[in-house]
C-alpha positions in Angstrom: 31.7 -132.8 44.7 35.1 -133.5 46.3 36.2 -136.3 48.6 39.1 -136.3 51.1 40.3 -138.4 54.0 39.1 -136.7 57.2 41.2 -138.7 59.7 42.8 -142.1 60.3 40.5 -144.8 61.7 41.4 -146.5 65.0 42.5 -149.7 63.3 45.9 -151.2 63.2 46.6 -149.8 59.7 45.1 -146.4 60.7 47.3 -146.2 63.8 50.4 -147.0 61.7 49.6 -144.2 59.3 49.0 -141.8 62.1 52.1 -142.5 64.2 54.8 -144.2 62.1 57.3 -141.9 60.3 56.8 -141.7 56.5 60.2 -143.5 55.7 59.0 -146.5 57.7 55.6 -146.6 55.9 57.3 -146.1 52.5 59.7 -149.0 53.2 56.9 -151.3 54.3 54.9 -150.4 51.2 57.8 -150.9 48.7 59.6 -153.8 50.2 57.1 -155.8 52.2 53.9 -155.1 50.2 55.7 -154.6 46.9 53.7 -151.4 46.0 55.3 -149.9 42.8 54.7 -146.3 43.9 53.7 -145.7 47.5 51.5 -142.6 47.9 51.7 -140.4 50.9 48.3 -139.5 52.3 47.4 -136.5 54.4 44.1 -135.9 56.2 42.1 -132.8 56.1 39.6 -132.5 59.1 36.0 -131.6 58.1 36.2 -128.1 59.8 39.3 -127.3 57.7 37.8 -128.6 54.4 34.6 -126.6 55.0 36.6 -123.4 55.8 38.7 -124.0 52.6 35.6 -124.4 50.4 33.8 -121.5 51.9 36.9 -119.4 51.7 37.0 -119.9 48.0 33.4 -118.9 47.5 31.7 -122.3 47.7 28.5 -123.1 49.7 28.6 -126.6 51.3 25.3 -128.3 50.7 26.0 -131.6 52.3 28.8 -133.8 53.7 28.6 -137.6 53.9 31.0 -140.4 54.9 31.8 -143.0 52.3 33.8 -146.2 52.6 37.3 -146.1 51.1 39.2 -148.6 53.1 39.5 -149.6 56.7 42.3 -147.2 57.7 40.9 -143.8 56.6 37.6 -142.0 57.3 36.7 -140.4 54.0 34.1 -137.6 53.6 32.4 -136.5 50.4 31.5 -132.8 50.2 28.8 -131.5 47.9 29.2 -127.8 47.3 28.0 -125.2 44.8 29.4 -121.9 43.7 27.1 -119.0 42.8 27.9 -115.8 41.0 30.5 -114.7 38.4 33.2 -117.4 39.2 30.7 -120.3 39.1 31.4 -123.2 36.7 28.3 -124.7 35.1 
C-alpha cells in the first residue's frame, strides 16, 4: 500500500500550492506560520502512479481517496507483486 497526493484541491490553500512559487510558499510557512521545517510537496497524478507501479512489476488491486487535509487530494494504492521479486 502506498499513498500519494494526486493533485491540489480547488481551495484557497490548494490554489496557492498550485500557482505560487516555492520561495513564496516557504517564506509564508517559515515566517507567517512559523513551521520549523517547511516541506515541499509534489503531486503524482493517478495515471502516472499506476504506470510507475506497473512498470516496476506491481499489479494495482484498488485505488481509494482518503482525507489528508483540505488542500491536497490524496490517493491510496493497494498493489501486489507476484513472482521472484515479490516481498512477503
